[in-house]
Each structure stands twice: as C-alpha cells, then as structure tokens.
N, C-alpha and C positions, 0 to 999 in steps of 0.2 A: 119300516124306520129303521135308522142306522144306530148303533151303539160302538164309541169309540173307547178301548180299553189302554190306559199307557203305563208304561213298566221302565223303568232303568233311573230313575230318580235317586238320590241320595247325597252323603257328604263327601267330597273329595277336596285335596289339598290342592291349593292352587298348582298351574301347570300340570294336573293332573287331568284325565280322561272320563268320560263315559257315552255310554248309548243308552239315546232312550228309545220304545219301542211305541206304536200304537198299533193295535188290531182292529178294523173294520169287521163289524159280524152285523146278521141282522137281514130285513130285507133291503134289499136296492136295487137301483135300475139299474147305476155302471157308476164305477167311483170315479172320478175327476181331481183336480187337483187336489193334493195331501200337502201338509206342512205344519210348520210347528209357530206358535207365538209365544211370546213370555210377558208375562206380569210383573212390575214391582209395585214394592206396598206404594199405596195410595195412589196408582199410576193406572195409566190407560194398557191396555192389551195391545202388544206391539211386533210386528212380525219380527221372524227370526229366519225362516226359512221355507221357501215353496216350489214345490217341484210338480210341475204340471205333464199330464199326459203325452204331451210333444218331446218330453224330456228334458226340458229347459228349466231352469233353476231362478230363483231369485232369493238373494240373500241379504242381511242386514249389513250396512256396511262394517260394524263395530265386532262381525262375526265369520267376515270373510277370509280364506284362508286357515283358519281354527276349525270350522263347523262343517261339515258333509252331511248333506237330504240324498237317502238312497230310499227306495221301495221293492218290494216285491210284491208282483201282483198278483202272483198265485197264490200268496197268503194273506193277501188287501191289507199290508201292513208297510208303514213308514219310518224309518229310521231318522236319527239324526246323534251322529258320531259327533260328538264334541272335545276335542285335543286343546291343550294349552287352555286350561281354564282358569280362568280371573277372578278375584273374587267381585267382581263388578257383575258377572253373569248371574247371580245367586239370583234367582227368580223363581216364581212357581210356572211353568212350560207346560202348555196347553197345547194338545194333538189337533188338527183341524182338517177339516173335510167337506170338499164341494161336490155335490152329485151331478151327474150328468141326465138331469133331466128338468122338464117343466118347471120354470122358475126358478134354479139351481138352489135348490136350499143346501144350507152349510149345517155342519153338526161340530161340536166340541167335545173334547176328553173332559175329565172331569179334573188334569190337571197334576203334575208332578211335580214336589219341589224340588230344586237343585241346591244345594248351599256348596259353595267354594270359598275355604276356610285361607288366610294367608298365612 
C-alpha cells in the first residue's frame, strides 16, 4: 500500500509563489506517473500537472507558463512550483500517483488547501 503525504499549501497574495511537495511511502512495486489535481468547491477534480516516467509532462492550459512539476526519484517525491498565483488558483490540491504494476492502481493524497488572496 502506498501513502502520499502532501505539504506546502497555504495562503499567499496574488502574484506570489508556493511550492507543493508530495512524498510517497509504504510498500510499492514501482512508481509511475505522478502529478497534481485540484478541486474547486462543488466541482470535480481536475488535472493541474502530470509528470510521466519518460520525463514528459502534461499541464492544464490555465497553469502553463506559471506552474512547473518536477520529481526527485531518490526521495519518491513530486513537487509543484506555482508562480504568479491568481485568486482563481484557490482550490484544494491533491497529489496523484499511478503505480507500475498489474492493474495500474492509483493513489491520492489527502489534499492541501491553496488560497490566493487578491
């Protein structure tokens, strides 16, 4: 079983920056794609950024050029550097992991609140 522990959320003014971290621990075969989703109140969870083991990335159009995803494989950790934050980035951010084994199980973090004030 995999556990994902997120950190780095908080309150920031518009134009500011935050860095989210998500560390994977527990028993796993091999870590696959890792990334971040976010959820606005009353809405479904949407992709923010995804980083594949090949190194390729996928970003939501709304964050391109402002957010950067990276990972440290030695630490089993994925990061999301968020720059030039806007009030519309306010949401709960969830870490995501897909494990590379039969069935490709997926895991989610508990979520971390990001609030951007205007």
